C-alpha positions in Angstrom: 2.1 1.0 -7.9 2.6 -2.5 -6.6 6.4 -2.4 -7.1 6.7 0.9 -5.4 5.1 -0.5 -2.2 6.5 -4.0 -2.3 9.5 -3.2 -0.2 7.3 -2.4 2.8 6.6 -6.1 3.1 10.1 -7.4 2.5 11.2 -8.1 6.1 9.8 -9.2 9.4 9.1 -6.5 12.0 11.4 -4.1 10.2 10.8 -0.5 11.5 10.2 2.3 9.1 10.2 6.0 9.1 6.7 7.5 9.4 6.3 11.1 8.5 2.8 11.3 9.8 3.5 9.4 13.1 1.2 6.6 12.1 1.7 4.8 15.4 -0.3 7.5 17.1 -3.2 6.6 14.9 -3.2 2.9 15.7 -0.8 1.9 12.9 2.5 0.2 13.9 5.5 -0.1 11.5 5.9 -3.8 12.2 5.8 -6.3 9.3 2.9 -7.2 7.1 2.9 -10.7 5.4 5.7 -10.9 2.7 4.5 -11.3 -0.8 0.7 -11.5 -0.3 0.1 -7.8 -0.1 2.5 -7.1 -2.9 0.6 -9.6 -5.1 -2.7 -8.0 -4.2 -1.4 -4.5 -5.1 0.0 -5.7 -8.4 -3.3 -7.3 -9.3 -5.1 -4.0 -8.4 -2.6 -2.1 -10.6 -3.2 -4.5 -13.4 -6.9 -4.1 -13.2 -6.5 -0.4 -13.4 -3.7 -0.1 -16.0 -3.5 -3.6 -17.7 0.3 -3.3 -17.1 2.3 -6.2 -15.5 5.0 -5.3 -12.9 8.3 -4.0 -14.1 11.1 -6.4 -13.4 9.0 -9.6 -13.7 10.6 -10.4 -17.1 13.9 -10.9 -15.3 12.4 -13.9 -13.5 10.3 -15.5 -16.3 10.9 -16.3 -20.0 7.4 -15.6 -21.3 6.5 -12.4 -23.1 4.6 -9.5 -21.5 1.5 -10.5 -23.5 1.6 -13.9 -21.8 2.3 -12.3 -18.4 -0.8 -10.2 -18.9 -2.8 -13.4 -19.3 -1.4 -14.7 -16.0 -2.5 -11.5 -14.2 -5.9 -11.5 -15.7 -6.4 -15.2 -14.6 -5.0 -14.4 -11.1 -7.2 -11.3 -10.7 -10.3 -13.3 -11.5 -9.3 -16.2 -9.2 -8.6 -13.7 -6.4 -12.0 -12.0 -6.8 -13.9 -15.3 -7.0 -12.2 -16.8 -4.0 -14.5 -17.2 -0.9 -11.5 -16.1 1.2 -8.4 -14.4 -0.4 -5.0 -15.7 0.5 -3.7 -14.6 4.0 -0.4 -16.4 4.0 2.5 -16.9 1.7 1.7 -20.6 1.3 -1.9 -19.8 0.4 -0.8 -17.2 -2.2 1.6 -19.7 -3.6 -1.2 -22.3 -4.0 -3.4 -19.8 -5.6 -0.8 -19.0 -8.3 0.1 -22.7 -8.9 -3.6 -23.8 -9.2 -4.5 -20.9 -11.4 -1.5 -21.1 -13.7 -1.1 -24.9 -13.8 -1.4 -24.9 -17.7 1.7 -22.8 -18.0 5.4 -23.7 -17.9 6.6 -24.8 -14.5 9.7 -22.7 -14.8 7.7 -19.5 -15.4 5.4 -20.2 -12.5 8.4 -20.7 -10.3 9.8 -17.4 -11.5 6.6 -15.7 -10.6 6.7 -17.2 -7.1 10.3 -16.1 -6.7 9.3 -12.6 -7.8 6.9 -12.3 -4.9 9.1 -14.3 -2.4 6.5 -17.0 -2.2 7.4 -20.7 -1.4 8.1 -23.1 -4.2 6.9 -26.7 -3.5 9.5 -29.4 -3.7 7.1 -31.7 -5.5 4.5 -30.3 -8.0 1.3 -32.2 -7.6 -2.3 -31.3 -8.3 -3.7 -29.2 -5.5 -7.3 -29.9 -4.7 -9.5 -26.8 -4.7 -10.7 -27.3 -1.2 -7.1 -27.1 0.1 -6.3 -23.8 -1.5 -8.0 -21.7 1.2 -8.8 -22.1 4.9 -11.9 -23.8 6.1 -15.2 -22.0 5.7 -15.8 -19.1 8.0 -18.3 -19.5 10.9 -21.9 -18.9 9.9 -22.8 -15.3 9.6 -19.4 -13.9 8.7 -19.8 -11.5 5.8 -16.2 -10.9 4.9 -12.6 -11.1 6.3 -10.6 -8.0 7.1 -6.8 -8.0 7.1 -5.2 -5.2 9.1 -1.9 -3.5 9.5 -0.1 -4.1 12.8 -2.0 -2.6 15.8 -0.5 0.0 18.0 -1.1 -0.2 21.8 -3.0 3.2 21.7 -5.5 1.7 19.3 -6.9 -0.6 22.0 -9.7 1.3 23.8 -10.8 -1.3 26.3 -11.2 -5.1 26.7 -13.5 -5.6 23.8 -12.9 -2.7 21.3 -10.1 -1.3 19.2 -9.2 0.7 16.1 -7.5 -0.9 13.1 -6.2 0.2 9.7 -6.6 -1.9 6.5 -4.6 -1.4 3.3 -6.8 0.8 1.1 -5.0 -0.6 -2.1 -6.2 -4.1 -1.5 -8.6 -5.2 -4.3 -11.4 -5.5 -1.9 -10.9 -2.0 -0.4 -9.7 0.1 -3.4 -13.1 0.3 -5.2 -14.6 2.0 -2.1 -12.0 4.7 -1.7 -13.9 8.0 -2.3 -12.8 10.1 -5.2 -12.2 13.0 -2.9 -9.7 11.0 -0.8 -7.9 9.9 -4.0 -7.6 13.5 -5.1 -6.5 14.6 -1.6 -3.7 12.0 -1.6 -2.5 13.1 -5.0 -2.6 16.8 -4.2 -0.9 16.2 -0.9 2.0 14.4 -2.6 2.4 17.2 -5.1 2.3 19.9 -2.4 5.0 18.0 -0.4 7.1 17.6 -3.5 7.0 21.4 -4.1 7.7 22.2 -0.5 4.2 23.6 0.2 3.8 21.8 3.5 0.9 24.0 4.7 -1.2 22.9 1.7 0.0 19.3 2.2 -1.2 19.4 5.8 -4.6 20.7 4.8 -5.0 17.8 2.4 -3.8 15.4 5.1 -6.6 16.7 7.3 -9.1 16.1 4.6 -7.9 12.5 4.3 -8.1 12.0 8.1 -11.6 13.5 8.3 -12.7 11.0 5.7 -11.5 8.1 7.8 -8.2 7.4 6.1 -4.5 7.9 6.9 -1.4 8.3 4.8 1.9 7.1 6.3 5.3 6.2 4.9 6.7 2.7 4.2 10.3 1.5 4.6 11.4 3.3 1.4 9.3 6.4 2.1 6.6 5.3 -0.3 3.2 6.5 0.7 0.6 4.0 2.0 -3.1 4.8 2.2 -4.9 3.0 4.9 -8.6 3.0 5.9 -9.7 3.2 9.5 -12.1 0.8 11.1 -13.5 0.6 14.7 -13.9 -3.0 15.9 -16.1 -4.5 18.5 -15.2 -8.1 19.5 -18.2 -10.3 19.0 -19.7 -12.4 21.7 -18.0 -11.0 24.7 -18.5 -8.0 27.0 -15.5 -6.8 29.0 -15.7 -4.7 32.1 -15.9 -1.0 31.5 -12.8 1.0 32.3 -14.4 2.3 35.5 -15.3 -1.2 36.7 -13.2 -3.7 38.6 -10.9 -5.5 36.1 -11.7 -3.0 33.3 -8.1 -1.8 33.1 -6.8 -5.4 33.4 -8.9 -6.4 30.5 -7.6 -3.6 28.3 -4.0 -4.5 29.3 -4.5 -8.1 28.4 -6.1 -7.3 25.0 -3.3 -4.9 24.3 -0.6 -7.4 25.1 -2.3 -9.9 22.8 -2.8 -7.6 19.8 0.0 -5.0 20.0 2.2 -5.1 16.9 0.2 -7.9 15.3 -1.5 -8.1 11.9 -5.1 -9.2 12.6 -7.5 -11.3 10.7 -11.1 -10.2 11.5 -14.1 -12.2 10.5 -16.8 -9.4 10.2 -20.4 -10.2 10.9 -21.8 -6.7 10.5 -22.0 -3.3 12.2 -23.4 -2.3 15.6 -25.5 0.7 16.4 -22.3 2.8 16.9 -20.9 2.1 13.4 -18.3 -0.4 14.6 -17.6 -3.6 12.8 -18.5 -6.6 15.0 -16.2 -9.6 14.4 -14.0 -12.4 15.5 -10.4 -11.3 16.0 -7.5 -13.6 15.3 -3.8 -13.1 15.5 -0.8 -15.5 15.5 -3.3 -18.5 15.6 -5.0 -17.2 18.7 -8.7 -16.3 19.0 -8.9 -13.0 21.0 -12.4 -13.7 22.5 -11.2 -17.1 23.7 -8.2 -15.6 25.5 -10.3 -12.9 27.2 -12.9 -15.4 28.4 -10.5 -18.0 29.6 -8.6 -15.5 31.6 -11.7 -14.2 33.3 -11.6 -10.8 31.8 -14.9 -10.8 29.9 -18.4 -12.2 30.1 -19.9 -14.3 27.3 -22.4 -11.9 25.7 -25.0 -14.6 25.2 -27.7 -12.2 24.2 -25.9 -11.5 20.9 -23.8 -14.7 20.4 -25.0 -18.1 21.5 -21.9 -20.1 20.4 -21.4 -22.9 23.0 -17.7 -22.6 23.0 -17.9 -19.1 24.4 -20.1 -20.2 27.2 -17.7 -23.1 27.9 -14.7 -20.8 28.2 -16.5 -18.5 30.5 -17.5 -21.4 32.7 -14.0 -22.6 32.9 -12.8 -19.2 34.2 -15.7 -19.1 36.7 -14.9 -22.5 38.1 -11.2 -21.6 38.5 -12.1 -18.2 40.0 -9.9 -16.4 37.4 -9.9 -12.7 37.0 -13.2 -11.0 37.7 -14.6 -14.3 38.9 -12.5 -14.0 42.0 -15.4 -12.0 43.2 -18.5 -14.1 44.2 -20.9 -11.8 42.3 -19.2 -9.4 39.9 -21.4 -6.8 38.3 -22.2 -7.4 34.7 -21.1 -4.6 32.3 -24.5 -4.3 30.6 -26.1 -3.8 34.0 -23.4 -1.3 35.0 -24.0 0.7 31.8 -27.8 0.7 32.5 -27.1 2.2 35.9 -24.5 4.6 34.7 -26.1 6.2 31.6 -23.7 9.1 31.5 -20.9 6.7 30.6 
């Protein structure tokens, strides 16, 4: 399974054919990080089948029995990590640290197999350097997404994202009914029974998932999540600067893979979290540009208050008005919205 999907992640921003028009569902065909997702899928496949990837033996000298030991160790290290690798460098460090007792040439071969960087000098890597710093207090888990389509951004503080359902942290939660629908849909399409395939596709969509095609027409299952940016409240679309806020958030996130530190769910079933992409913190951008309020009732982080004050003092965005209406007050006075 991992090898069949690996080519989707082989190039940067490489467009792909999508039979189900995934972009209209908030999924773009832009790149996902090379190597990291391929490694994650192969670890998931190993957990389910105890089989190592085909073709790995062309890169390493060790037997398949030894390779199986590697994947067992890597699977455990991945699961036990406070934060799984997000970048190629972090994935490389995980492999080197976990397999440090094995031959260097074999470890290098494994890194090449996944297109991961090989260090010029092999030194002991301290455990604390393997992963990023600890998440802010209250973060329950980290969500990695597929690139975001512009139509997935609903307003200045909310959007829809899709996460790879074959990731080891997602796969155990895929309902059996969805797994069966995916399998039956593929068989129906292979036999030319597109009416039945479409019915199964609708079952998948109704369950909160999507199936779309990768660069080599391999099928990718993705889970849908609705996201609410934590700690800010942007103007509603009917309010002044509501449209400007949506445009700014769209410009920031469109086509990007996001890292979302999830704190929990709100009363509407949305995941509430910190949204990061390309080293930028989305909440910071929205506050600094005067396109959102600090939602201090639910998030008392001082940096959010500071960024709002900077925009106020500079009269940026909505702060060009001397007394802009607060979105929570607007909603209270406009219940029908």
